[in-house]
N, C-alpha and C positions, 0 to 999 in steps of 0.2 A: 258476540261470545255464542258458539256453538255448544249447549248443554247436552249431555247423552244422559241416558239412565243404563247402567249396566244390567243387561237382560241376561238372564241365566238359561240352560240348558242342557244339552247332552252333550259331552265332550267329544271331539273327533279326535281320530289317530292322526298321526304324524302324515300319512298318504293323502288323506283328505284334506289337511291344511294345505298341502302343498298343490296339490289341484283346485284349491279354490285361491290359493296366490296367484294362480296362472289366469283364473278366469273372471273375479272380483277385482273390481276399480278402488281405489284408495276411498274412505269413507267421506261420502257427500252428507249434505245437510238430511237427506232424506232416506241413507241407507239402516239397514237393520244392522245390529251389535249381535255377533256371533255368540253361540250358547256359552252358558256357564254350568260349571259342576258343583252340586251343593253336598258336602259331605256334614252329617252331624253326628256328635257323640255324646254319651251320656255322661261326661265328666267334663270340668272346665280346662284340662290340658290338651286335649286334641290326641290323647294317646288311646291304643288299642285299635280295634274294628269300628268303624263308622256303626251307629245303630240305624242310619238313615242315610241312603244316597237317592238323590233325586235331582230332576230340572226342575228348577225355579222359574217363574215367569219374570221376575227381577229382583235384584238385591235392594229391596224397599220395603223392610218389615218393621211394623210395631205391633209385636205380639199381645202387648200389655203383661199380664200376670197368666198368660196361657203358653201353650207349647207349640212350637213349630208344626207338629204334627208327630201321631203315634209312630214310634213307641218311645219319642223323645220325651225327656222329662220338661215340666214347666220350669225348673229351675237346674242350677248346677251342671249346663250343658254348653257345648263348644260347636263352633261350625268354621269349616273352610269353603271358600269359592274361589275356583282358579278359572282363567280363561286366556287365551290369547286373540288379540284383536288388531284389528288393521288400521292404522292411523294415518293421517296426512301429518305430513311434517308441521312444528309449532310447538309454541309451551302451552300445556295443559294443566287446569287447577283439578286434583283429585278433591273429592269432599267425601267424608265419611262422618255419620251421626251414630254414636253407640252408647247403649247403656245395658254391660257395663264395658269391659274391656275390648280393644281393636286394636288390630296392626294391618299396615298395607304396605304392600311391595310391588312395584312395576320394575321389569326385567331385572328380578332378582334383588334390587334395591329397597334396603328399608327406608320408605319415605313418611311414614307416620307410625307412631309408636307409643299407644296410650293402654297399655295391659294393665290396667287397673281398676278398681272399683268406682264407680262414678254414676252419677245420674245422666240421664242423655245429654250428650254433649257433641259439639259439631267442631269438627279439623280439617284443615285443609294442607296440602301442599303441591307446589308448584314444579313441573319436570319438564325440561326442554326434550323434544323426543323426533327421532328421524322419520323419514315416510317408511312404512312397512308394517310387520307384524310385531307386537309388544306383548310380553306376558304380565297379566295382572292376578295378583292372589292377595285376598282380603281372608283375615282369621278374626275371630269372635269368641268371647265367651261371656255367658249369664250366668251370676250368682244368686239373685234371688229379687223379689218384686217385679218391676216394670221390664222387659225386654225389647230394645229398640237394635236394629242392624240396617244401617243403610250406606249405600254407596254409588256415588255419580261422577263424572267427570266433565270438564268443558276445555274446549280450547280459546285461549284468550286472543282477541284481535282478530276473529276470523271476520273476513270481508264481506262474505255472505249476508251477515248482519250487523251493520255498522252502528244502529242503535238498537232496538229492542227484536230480540227472535221471539215471533210468534208464533205460538202452536194453538190451532183451533180444532174443537174436539164437535161431532154430531152427538153429542152426550152431556146432561150438566154434572158429569163426575169427573172430568178429566181423564176417563177410562180408555184403556185401549191406544191405536195408533191415532195421532191426529190426523185430522182430513185435508189439512192445510198449513203449511209452515210459510212464513214470510217475515220480512223486515218491515215491523211496523216504525215510522219515525218518532211517534208519540202515543202514550197513552191517553187520548183525548177523543172518546167516542159517546156520541148521541146517535143510536141506531133508530129511536123510536120504535115502531113496529118493524123495521125493517132487518135484515140480515147483514153480517159483516162481509158475506161473499156470496155467488151464486152455490158453492159446495157446501154451504152451512143453512142450517134450518133457520126459521125466523123465532123460533123459541128452543129451550131446551136444549141449548150449547153452552160450551164452557170454553174458556182461554186462558193459557198459561204463557206469560211475559217475562223474559229473563234478560239480563245484560250486566257486563261489568262497568260499573260508574268509577271514573277517576277523580279524586277530589284533590283539588290543588293544596287545600289547607284543612287540618283539624278543626273540630269545632262544633257546636250544637247544631243540629238540623230538626227540620219539621217534615215529616211526611203525611201528606194530604191524600185521601183518596175520595171519590165520589161513585156510587153504584147503584143500580137496579138489575139485577137482585144482589146475591152474595160475592163478598170481597175479601181477599187475605193478601197482606204485605208482608215479606219477610226481607231483612237485610242481613247477609253474610250468615244466613240460617235462622236469624232469630225472629219470632214472630212479634211484629210490633201491632198489627191490626188485623182481627179475626171477627168479621161480620157476614159468616157463611150461613147465611139465612135469607129466606124470602122477604123482599122490603122495596117499598118504594124508595125514589133517589134520597138517599142521605150523604151526606157527606162525614167522614171520621179524619182524625190527625192522631199522630205520636210523636213526640220528641226521643232524641237519642244522640247521644255524642259519638263523633266517628273521627280517627285519627287520618291524617291525609294519607293518600293512596287509593289504590284499589278495594271497591266493596261490590259484593254481589248483591242486585237486587231483584227480587222475584214476585210479580203481582200475577194471583190468581183470580179468576171470576166466573161467575157462572149465570144464565140468564132462565129463568122458569118459564116465564110467559108475559105478554103484554109489552111494554115498553121496556129498551134496553138501553142501558147507559155504562161506561165505565171509564173513569178519568184518574189519572195518578200524577202526582208532583212533588217535589220537595224544595226547599230552601233553607238555605243558612241562616240561623239566629244569631244575633250581635252577642259577643261575649257578655256575662255579667260582671266582668273584672272589677267593674267601678261601684256596684252595689255593695250596701253594708253588709256585714257578717251577720249571719243568722245563728243565733246563740239559742238552744232549748236547756233552759234551767231544770232542775228536780221539781221544783214547784209549778213550772210552766204547763199550760195545756198539753203540750206537744210531748210530755214526759209521761209514760204508761207504766205502773207495776203490774206484775202479774204472780201468779201461783201463790203461795202462802204469804198473805200480806202482812200478817202477825209477825212475821220474820224479820219486817223492816223496823228500824227503829231511826228515827228523825233527831238530828243533832245540830246544834246552832253554830255551827263552824262551816269554812268552806265558801265557796262562790256565791254572792249575796247572802253569806250568813247562814245558810242552811245546806245539809246535806242527807242523805241515808246512806245507812250501812247494814250489811247481815253477815253474819258468819257462814264461811263457806261450807259447800257440799263436795265430797270426791269425784264422784262421776254422776249420777243423778241430779236433776235440775229440780229444785223444790221451789225457786221463787226467782225472777228476773225482772228487768228494766229494760225500755224501750225509749229511744229519742227520734221523734221524727220530725223533722225540721218542714218548713214553710218557704221552700227557695224561690227565690225569685224568677228561676229560669233554668234552662239545661247547661251545662258546662261542666268546667273540672274545679274541685272544692277540696281543700284541705280540711281534714276532720280532725278535731284536737280534742282530749278529755281533761276536764280540770281535775287533780288529783287533790284532795285535800290534806291538810296536814295531821289529822287524825283520823282513826277509824280506817284506813285504808293500807293494809300491811300485807295483803296475798303477793305472791311473787308469781302469779300466774293469773292474771284478769284478762280472758280472751272476750276483747270487742269483736263484734261480726259485723261488717259494714255492708249493707243489702243496697246496692246502687245500680241503675242501668242494667238492669235484668240479670245481674249475677252479683255473688257474694264473694267478700275478702272478710279473712280472721286475721287479727292483729293480737297478738299475747304479750303483755307487758307486765313488768313488776310496778305495782303502785308503791313499794315500800321506800323506794330512794326519793320520791319526791313530796315537796313540803309546798302546800297551795301553789301547784306550777299547773300551767297548761301542757300539755305531752302530745306531740303529733302522732297521730295513727295512720297516717299515709293522705297521698293526694289522689283522688279517684274521679271516673265521670259519672256523672248524675243527670237524669233526664229531667228532673224537675217536675215530675208529673204528681208529687204529694204522695207515693206508695214506698218511698225509700226511707231508710233509718237504721240507727246504730243499737245494736242488741247486746248486754251484758248479763249473765246468768249467775247462780250462785257454784255452779262446778267449776273448779280449778284445778282437780288431780291431785290436789294437797290432802294431808291427813284431815277427817271430818272434823269442823268445827275449830279447825285450829288458825285459821286466819281470817282477817275482817276484810270486807271486799266495799269500798266506797263507792256510791253511786251519786255523782254532782252533775254538774253542767257539761254537755259538749255542745262545742260550734262548728259552723261551718264558714269556711273562709273562701271566697271565690279569689282565684288565681288565674291569672294571665295564661294563655296557652304555651306549650311546649316551646322554649326559645329554640331559634335556628341552629343547629350545630355547625362548627365550621367547616369547609366544602373541601377538606384535604384528605378525608379518608372514603375509601371505596365502598366499603359498608357502615351503614350509618346506624348506630342504636336508635329504637324507637321504645315508645311509650314509657316505664317506669324507670329503665334502664337509660333511656334516650334522656329522658327529663335531667337525672342525675348527671350523666355524662356531660349534656352540652351545659349546663348550668354550673359547673364547677371546673374551671380551669386545673385546678390542682389534680383532679381526678382522671382529666384527659391527658394529663402531661405524664402522672404515674402509671396509667392502662395502656395509651397508646391507641392505635386504632383497633375496631373490631375485626375478628380474623373470620368469623362465622357470624351468621345471624342469630338473634336468640331464639332458643328450641324449649321447648317443655321438657320436663323430667319428673321423674319419681323420686321423691326425697325421704329419707328420715331426719327427723330431728331431735335434739334432746337439749335443755338447759342445764347448766350446772351452777354450782356456787359461783366460781369465778369463769364462768364462758360457757360455750356452747359447742355442740358437734352437729356436723351436716354428714349424710351418706347420700349418694348420687347411683342410682340402680343403673344406669347407663353404662358407667363407668367403673363401678364398683371401686369407688374412692371415698375417702372418709376425710373430712376438713375438721381440724380442731380449733377453733378460735378462743383465744385467751382475753380476758378483761383488760390485760394490759395492752392490747393493740396488735399482739404477734398472733401467727397462727402456722400448724402445721400442715403435712398432707401425707396419708398413708394410704396404702392398698388394705382393701377389705379381705382379709383372709380367712373369714369364719366362713365354716360350712354347715348346711344342714346336717345335724347329728353330732356336731360339735357341742359341748357344754356352753350353755348360754350363760351362767353365772358361776362364781365361784362358793357354795355353801358355806365355806369358811370366812367368808367376809360379810359382814353384817352392817347394815347402814344404819344410823343412828333415827331414830322415830321421824318421820315426815321426809325423810331423803332416801334417795335409790342409789342401788348398785347399777351402774350400766349395763347392758345385756347385749349378746351376740357380737357383732362386729365392733360396737361402739366399747361393749365389756372388755373384748379383747385386747383393743389397743390401749385402754384404760388400765387393765391389768398388768400387761406386758411391758410398758413404759411408765416405770415409777415417777418419772419428771411431768409425764402427762397427768398422772394421777394427782400428783402433787398440786400444781398448777391449777388444776378444775377443780378439784374438790369431790363432793357428791353431787349425784343427779338431784335436781330440784323437781322434776317431774319425769315420768314414766316417757321412754322413747315414743314417738308416734310417726305415723306415714303421712303424706299429703302431697298434692301437685304442685310444682314449684316451676322454676325456668333459670336458666343459665345462658351466658354468653361469654365466649373465649376473647381475649384479646391479646394484643402482641406482648404485654408485660401483665399479664394477670388475669383474672375474669371476674365477672360478676355473677352475684347468685339471688335468686328473690325467692322468700317464703312467706305466705300469704299471713303467716302469723308472727314472724318476727322480722319481717322487712328486707331491704335490698342490702346486701353485703358486695362490698369492693375488695377483693382480695388480690393483693399487688405481689409481684415477684420480689419485692424487696423482704418478705417476710411480715409487712405491715398490713392491717385492714382497718375498714372505715364501715359505718353502720349508716344508712341513711333510711 
C-alpha cells in the first residue's frame, strides 16, 4: 500500500495546472503532492469571508484546545481545504480523523459525511480512480474542546510495496521528508549499534512502516512489538500500543478483535542512541466460544457503585436473591453502577442484564457497553421484565480487563418517578459470525451481517443488500406504543409501532416552523414530540393514536443503515438493530 499524507500550500491557476500536467509524471512513491489551500472561518458553517487563508504544510492537525492561528477562534470555527492531485490509476483508501465534524469529496462526489459533534474518530472510504488529476476537498468544523483534523490516502495493492512500505527519517521525530523509502518484507530488525542503511545515521533516526493486511477470517488477534527505543502500533487508526519513550529492548502486546477483510496497520519507531531494535508481529487467538459464561453479580467484586452511595437500597430479590435499586434522576448523574468482567480472552460476547421482578420500573435504563476501544449505548425499558435475562447485544471484546458495562441514575424521566434496578450482568462467548450464503454480490457485515446470516426468515424477507452499510446521523424517540427514527441523509422519518407494523414519512419540518403545539399538553412524565417527529404526530391522527405520548425527549446519535432488495436495516446504539420489510412489518434484534 502506498500511503500519502496530503500536503497543503498555494493554489495553482488552471494554466499552471495545465502546464504541470504536461511536465509531471503520474505520482511515484517519492513524488511530492501538490499544494493545498486552507480557508478558516470564525463560524461552524463555512459562511462569509474566511478569517484566515494560508498555505498549510499538511492536513494533519491536532490543535488540542488551541486555535489554528490568529485570528481564528479556538472554538466554533470551520475550515475548508481544496486541491487537485495527479494520481496513478487504482483503488485508493481515503482516511479522515476529526473532532468534530468532517466531510470529504473526491471529484465532487461526497464519500465521507460525518458532520456531527463527536470525539476524535477515524473514517475511511475507498474509491477507484483513473490516471490523471482528481479534485479533493475536505470541510471541517470544531464546536468546543479538543480539535483534530487529519486527512490521508493510500493506494491499495501497490506493487512497489508488496509487504511493508518503510519510510526512514534522519531524525527521531518522523519529521520532514523521508531520506529512504523502501519495501521491507518484515519488521524484524536488530541493528545493534549499526544503521538500517548507508543514508540513515546509526542514532537519532525514525521509521514508519505501513501496509494493508487481509485477514481471511474474523477473530481475536494479539499484536506484539519489541523495541529499543520508542514504538507505536495502530490498527485501522486505533492506537493499540504506545511506548514512545527511550528504553532498552522491551516487548509489549495488545489484543483486539478484527473482522475478516482488509485492515490498515501502521508501526512507528525511533532510535535515540546505543542499541537499535524493532520487531512487530501478530497472531490469531483461538475463540473462547467453549469457555464458561462470565457473570458479574451486584455483590461480586467486579461490581462497583459510585456517586451517592446512600441512594442505593439493597433488596433480597433478583439474581442470587439480591439486587440494588435507586430512584432516577432526569439528566444529571448522581449515582451509578459498573460491571467489570474478568473475561478469559478476546472475542465476541453477548451481554445480558438480569432484570429483577421488583424495583425495576424505568422505561429508559441506558446501559453503556465499553468494549474493544469503543462504546455502545443500549436503552431498554426494565418494566416489562420479571426476573429475566435481557440481551444488550453482541460485541467484540479485547479481554484486557478494562472493559465494562455502566448504568447511571439518569433516565430522562421525571425526577424520582421510576426505580432503576441494578442486578447481575453476564457475558456469553459467542461463536464467530456465521458465513452467509454466497448468492449475493454484497454481503452484510458486523451486526447487520450477524442478524442477516443467522436468520433465514430475515434473508428471505429482505433479499440481498443493494449497498454496503453506511453511517448516518439519526434522531430517535420512544413512545408509549412504539418509536420514531429520523435519517439526516434522506430527511426520512420511520414510525415503528409495537404491533409490528411501520410507516415512512418525508420530513417536511423546516427551521422556523413551530416545534410543538402549545395547546397540546402531555401528561406528567410524558412528552409531546417536537420538530419533524411532532409534525408527523400532530398531522396524522392515526399515528398519534397508535404511538401515544413520547416517553423520552427526542435525541440525536450516530447510527447505521443498509438498504436491501425488499427493505432496509437500521441500527441505533441505544435501541439495537431493526429490520424494516417492504411488506410493512418490522423486527427488532
